[in-house]
N, C-alpha and C positions, 0 to 999 in steps of 0.2 A: 595938335588936334584939339579942338574945343570939345569939352565933354559936359553934357547935361546929365545930372544924376537924379534918381528918385530916392527919397528917404522916407521911411515910415516914422511917424511921431508916436509918442507914448499912448495916444488915444486911438491908434490904429489907422488914422488917416495918413495920406501921403502928401509930400511936397516935391516940387520940381526945383532943383538947385543948379547953380552955375558958379564955379569958383568958390564953393562953400557957402554961398548966399542963397537963401530961399527966395525964389521968384514968385511962386504960386504955392499956396498951402491949403490945408483942409480939404483935400480932394480924395475921392474914392480911387482905387487903384486904376481902373479902366480909364477914367477921366484924366488921371495924372499921366498915364502912358500916352494917350492921344495928344494931350497938350504938349508934352515934352517933344514928341515927334514933330508936331507942327512947328514949334518954335525952332527946333534944330534944323528942319528943312528950310525954313524961312531964312535963318542966319546963313546957311550954306549957299542958298541962291543969291543972297545979297552980297556976301563977302567972297564967295568962291573957296573959302577955307574948308578943310575936312572937319566934320562935326559928327559926334555920335551921342547916343542916349544909352545910359547904363543903369542897371538896377542891382542892388546888392544881392548876392546869392549866399548859399551856405558856406562855400569855400572860396569863391571868387565872384567877380561882377559878371552879370549877364548882359550882353550887348543886345539891346532891343532895336536899335536902328543905327545905320552908318551912312553918312552922305560924304563921299570922298572924291567922286569924279568932278571935274570942272563942269559948271553948268554949260549947257549947249547954247551957242550963240543964236540970237534971234534969226539971223539970215540963214542959218543951217536948218532951222526948224521947218521952214517952208518947203 
C-alpha cells in the first residue's frame, strides 16, 4: 500500500510526504489534508494500487483516507 503522510514542521505548518520525501510544504492543516487526499485518489485511479493518507496521532497514526478498491471500468460506469 502506498502511504501519503502529513507532517508538522517546527513553524506549525504542514507538509505532504511520500516515502519520507516532502512533496508539498508550508500548508495549513486543512489545505494539507485536502491536497493529500486529492493526490492519493489520483494515484489510486491511475495505478489501481491501494493508497492511504495518514496523519500522526498521539499514540498511533490516524488514517484520513483510504483508496483500496480497484477503479470501476469505464464500460461499467454507464
